[in-house]
Residue, then its C-alpha position, 0 to 999 in steps of 0.5 A: x647591272x645598272x653600273x654595267x649599263x652606265x659603263x656601256x653608255x659612257x663607252x658607246x664609241x669604243x663598243x663599235x669595234x665589237x659590231x656584230x659580236x656578243x660581249x660580256x661587260x662588268x663596269x669595273x673591268x669593261x668588256x671581259x669577253x667577246x665572240x660570236x655566241x652567248x655561250x662563247x662569251x659566258x665561258x670566257x667570263x666564267x674562266x675569268x671568274x665573272x659569274x653574272x656579266x651583262x651580255x649583249x650583242x653590239x648591233x651592226x647598223x642594220x640590227x637592233x640591240x639585245x641585252x640578256x640577263x642571265x641568272 
């Protein structure tokens, strides 16, 4: 997960386009799914063969950040 967080840090400006959305990230692939719910992004990630992505909601300006570790 450390590499995934590092990738997010390096690409913070790019992630702004996902403001208010949930995303699934893998450092070697970038953003692999985005949507309105954790369930939605996990389903897409699994279809793409990624079992344990870093899942987070990209906050809007008026929100705090969330990171979920799903095991």
